[in-house]
N, C-alpha and C positions, 0 to 999 in steps of 0.2 A: 573744554572742547570734548564733545561726546564721541565715543568710538563708533565708527560705522559698523553696521551689522554685516554679517556675511551674506553674499549674494544668494547662497543656498537657502538661507532662512527667508529671504524676501520672495523667492520663486518656488518654494516648496509645493505650492498648490498648482504649479504649471510646469511640471517636469516633463510633460509630453507635448512639446509645442507642435501645433498644426498650422497656424496661420501667423506669418511674420510680416515685416514691412515689405512693401513692394519696391521696385527699383526707382519709382518716381519720388525724388527728394526725400529719402529717409532722414532721420536725425543724423547730422554729420558726426562721424566717428571721432574726428579731431576735437569737436566741441565736447562730446561725451568724455573723452580722455582727459580733457582739461580740468575736470572736477577731481579734486584731491580728497573729497569726502570729509572735509574738516568739521562740518556741522554748524558753521556760522549762519547758514540759511534757516536753520530750524526755528529759532524764536521769532524770525521775521515772517514766517509762513503762516497765514491765517488758517488754512485747512489743517496743518499739523497742530496748531495750538488748540483747535476745537476737537479734532478727532484723536490726536495723540499717537498716531501710528506712523512708523518710519516710512511706510509705503505711500503715505499721504503728505510727504515732504518733498521738496525739490531734489534732495540727495537720493531719497528712495526711488523717486520716479526716474532719475537718471540711471540708477541701477537696473530698473525694469527695462528702460529703453535700450540700454546696452545689452541686456540679456536677450531681448528680441532681435537686436542686430546680430548677435552672436549665435542665434538659433537655440538658445537655452530657455527661452520663454516664448509665449505666443500672445497674440491679440485675442483675448477671450474675456469672458465676463469678469474674471478675477483681476486681470490687469487693467481692463478698461475703466473699472470703477475708480481706480487711483488716478488715472489721467483726467477723468471727468470731475474729480473732486478739486482739481486745481482751478483757482479763480482767475489765473492769468494776470494777477496784480503786479507782477514783476518786482516785488519787494526783495526777493532773493537776488535779483540781478544787482540791485543797489548795494546789497549787503556783502556780496561775494568778494573776498579778498583776492581770489584767483582770476576774477574777471570772466567767470563762466557765463556764456550767453544762453542762459536757460530759456529766454524768450524765443531764440531760434529753435531750440529743441522742442518746446511744447507747440510752437507754430508748425513744425514739421510733423509732429506726432498726430495731431488732431485730424488733419486730412487723411492720414493713413488709417486712422480708426474709422472714419466715415466711409472710406472706400472698401475696407477689407473686413469690417465687422458688421454682422447683421444684428442690429439692435432689436429688442423686443417690440412687439407691435405698438403698445401704448407709448413707448418712448419715441418711436418713429412718428406716430400720430401727432404728439405734442410738438416735437421739433419741426415737423412739416408745417404745422399751423404757424409757429413762430417765424420760420424763415420764409414763408409765403405771404406773411402779413406785415410784420414790423418794418422790413426794409423798403416798403412801398407806400409812400405817404398817401397816394390817391386811394389805395385800398383801405388804409386806416380811416381816411376821411369818410368813406361810405358807412363806417360803423359809428360815426359820431352821433347821429340821431338816436340810434339804439342805446348807446351808452348814456346819453343824456336822459332818456326815459328811464333806464335802469337806475340811475342815481337819484332821480327826482320824483319817482312815483312810489317810493317806499320799498321797492323790491330788493334793493341792495341791503337795506337795514334788516329785512326779513331773512335774507340769505345768510348774513353774518350772524344774526341772532340764533338761528337754528344750529349752526356749527356743522351742518351735514356736509358741506363742501370740504371743510377742513378734514373731516373724518374719513370721507370716502375718496376724495380727489385732492390730496394735499397740494399737488403742483398747480392745479387750477385755482385753488384757494389762495396760494401764494401770488398768482398772477392777479386775481381779483383784489387782493388786499393792497396792492400798490397802484391801482387804477387812478390816474390823475383826474381831477375834476374837469368835466366838460363844461366850458363856459361859452358865452357868445364869441369871445375872442378866438376860440378853437375853430370857428367856422370861417374866420377871415383868412384870406391868403391873397391879398391884393397889393403886394409890394410892386412898385414900379421897377422897370428894368435898370434905370439909372437915377441916382439921387445926387444932386450937386453938393459940393463942399460949401461950408459956411466960411465966408471970407476967402483969403488966399488959398488956392488949391496946393496942397503939399504932395499928395499921393493919389493914385487911382487904385482902389482896392476892390476885390470881389468878396462877397459875403456868402457863406454856406448856411442854409437855413436848417438843415437836419430833418429828421423824420418825426420823432417824438417831440423834439424841440419846436418844430414848426407848428405842430397841432396843439400841443398842450402847454408849451412855454413860450408862446408868441411874444409876451411882454419882454422876454430876454432878448429876442431878436430885434424888437423895436428899439429897445434901449441901446443895443449894439450899434445900430444904424445911426441913432442920434449922437452917440458919443464919437463915433468915427467922423461924421460930418462936422460936428462941432470942433474937431481937431484937424480940420483942413483936408479931410479925405473925401474924394468923390467915390461914391459907392455904386458898385455894379452887382446886380442880382440876376443871374441867368435864370430864365423861367424853365429851362429844360433840365435843371439840376434835380437829382433825386437823393438817394441814400448815399452815405459815405462808404458803406460796405463793412462797417465795424462789426455788426452782429454776425454775419456769415463768416467773416475773416477770422474772428476769435474762436469760432466753433468748428473750423475745418471745412466749411462749405466753399472750397476753392473756386470752382467754376462760377458759382453765383457771385462771389466776391470779386472775381476778375471782371465779370460782365458789368457789374455796378461801378467798379473803378474806372473802366473805360468810358462809361457814360458820363461820369463826373468830369473826367479829363476833357472830353469832347465839349461839355457844356461851357467850359472856360477857355476853349481853344482860341477863339477870336476876340476875346474881351480886352486884350492888351493891358491887363492889370499889372501893377507892380507887386502886389501881394494878394494872397488869398487868406481870408480871415475866418476862423472858426471859434465858437464860444462854448463848445462842449468838449470836455477832456477826452472821453473815449473816442469821439469822432476825430479829434485832432491827432491823436496817436496813430490811428489807422491811415489818415490822409498822408501823414509823413512816412508811411510804410508802403506807399504805392509802388515804389521801385522794387520792393521785395515781392509784393503781390503779383506784379507783372514781369518778374525777372525772366520768365521763359517766353515772353512775347516780344520778338525782335522788332515788331512794328511799333508797339506801344511803350517799350522800355525807355527810349529817349524822351518821349512825351511825359512819361511818369516822372523821370528824373527832373525835368524842367518844372513840372507841376509841384513836386515836393520842395524844390528850392524856394518856392514862393509861399508855401503854407506857413502861417503863424497863428498861434493861439492869441486870442484878443488881449490877454494880460501881457504876454510876451511882446506883442506888437506895440502896445501903448508905452511900455517902459523903454522899448527900443527907440521909438521916435520922439518920446517926451510929450507931456501934455502942454498945450499952449493956452489953456483956459484956467481961470481962477476956480478953485474948489470951495464950496460953502458947506457949512455944517448941515447934517441931515437930522440932528437931534438938538434938543434944547439944552441938554447938559451932558457931561462926560458919561459915555455909555460903553460898557464892556461888550465886546463882540468876540466871536471865535471863528477862525477860518478852518474849514474842513478840507484836508488835502485829498483830492481825487487821485487814485492810484495811477491812472494813465497820464496825469500831469506830473506828479512828483517822481514816479519811477519810470514811466514810459517816455516822457518828454523832458525830464529833469527841470521842470518848472515848479518852483515852490516859493522862491523869494519874491518874484515879480508881483503876484497877487497881493502879498503882504505889503509890498512897497506902495502899491496903489491905495490900499486901504489906509495905510499910515498917513497918506497925504490928505485924507478927509478929516477936517477938524472935529474934535469932540468924540472921536472913536478910540477906544482903548482896546488894542488887540491882545487877546490872551491865547495861550497855547494849551492844548489838551494833552493828556497822557496818551501814549501810543498814537501820536498824530499820523504816522505813516502806515498804520494798520488798516487794512481794507474794511469798508463798512458792510460788505456782503452783497452789494448790488452786482457789480462785475458784469455789466451788460444784461444777459438773460440768466445769469447764474442763480439769482434768487428765485427764478421760476423752475429751474432744472434741479437745483439742490437746496430746497427750501429750509431744511433743518439746520444745515450749517450756516446759511445766510441769516437765519433767524437769530442764532446766537451771536454772530458777528454784529448784526444790527443793534441788538440790545446793548452789547458792550460799547460800541461806538457812541451811541446816544448817551449812555451813562457818562462816558468820558467827556463828551462835549458839555453836558449839563453841569458836571462837577467844576467847570471853570468859573461858574457864576455869570457867564455871558447872558445877555438879554436877546442876542440875535446870532444865528448860525449862518455863515457865508459859505456857499457851496457852488463850485463851478462846473458841475456835471448834472444833467437831469436825472440820471439813474440814481446817483447818490442822494439827490434832494428827495426823491420819492421814497427811498429806503429810510432816510432820516426822519421824514415827516411821519411815516408809518409808525416808527418806534417811539417818536415823541408822543404820539397819540396813545400808544399802548402803555406808556409810562406816565400818562397823565400830565405831560409837560406842555406848556403853551408857547414855547419859543417859536419865533418866526424863522423861516429859511429863505434866503435871498441870494441871487447870483451877484458876484462882485461888480459886474458891469451895470447892474440895476442900481446899486449903491452909487456908483460913479455918475450915472445918469442923473439921479436925484440931486447929487452934489453940484453938478454942473448947472442944473436948472434952478438951484436954490430952493428945492422943495424938501419937506420933512418926511421922515418915515412915519407910516401910520399903523404899523403892526407891532409896536413895542408895548 
């Protein structure tokens, strides 16, 4: 156990505080005080492992938060960088022997930063573009033709070959490097409002399509619907649904996150579904947090609590109700595969066993475990765009660990993780495929074989 540093050492650069937390939901002092500074969080924290500074660890950030609460430090460029370096992976919450709810602390701190700190112009510009584009599927859809031309006319190869974007605009380069491929499926969005169950109806469930998932990972959504209907679920897909609010919520954009959450709740208000199903880890974690996001809204809080009670990750739901169909092999012979734990599943939702249990039911698949399975891949929503250097190192490490298992296929339950992993597989010259667990299950139920091994 490493000894905690003195608070003076952590805040020596901010001895003249000017701007502190405002009165609107600052980090709870009781939660700050529950940290005993034991250091168990250090090795689990991806930013600390890359940067190596105490201030970029959960324990160090708690010191800084407490200092700002006590008027001994301020929200300025020095402290903000340490809050920004946090991936929000929640690994420290899983590791903490004292049960410190660091997730509550960072969730309270980030809105304080956005309200009370004036970011540099370039930072504001990039964040403004992200938060005015990615949470709105119809806006993203308008860009699809341009992205298709960019990827297919040789311009993308030229931009990457020159290296100019990486040299002069590293954040834009990071964004460009994880652009998913635009295919004909990206232009489809013709889901019916209701899809009947196959055979006897067991449940009536709603399905959330997501933003990036809807446009760039539509085969995952299609597989989700097929698996649900095959297992006796009548599927409801409200056409008015939008973003889940994960991106703005994780980055302190409180007002935007609340508005998006209200819209999602309203979309499912009259559907009379038993459950609401999500197949993306980061989205699922945020959907289950709606009662916290809307805690100050007396009209929507009861609605949010009712909504949250119905939300299930697809892996969680299928293990909860049990499969009622025979699973077939998706390979001709015994094939090693590795499952990648998305942070907002394993740490945020405490879902790790269920995806493995589903995979284990598919004949001829041999599940292997990587080193540091619970360590973040560096995607973390938009983190790999905002903090590309740290995300780059984490991505390299994650892919190396996955490849060292000898697996022939990587299974990932989050679109951001999949893009990050695919990027670094390509950079390391690896040809492994990446697939969502629900796609494997869909192939198995239909008796079809994998084609990307």
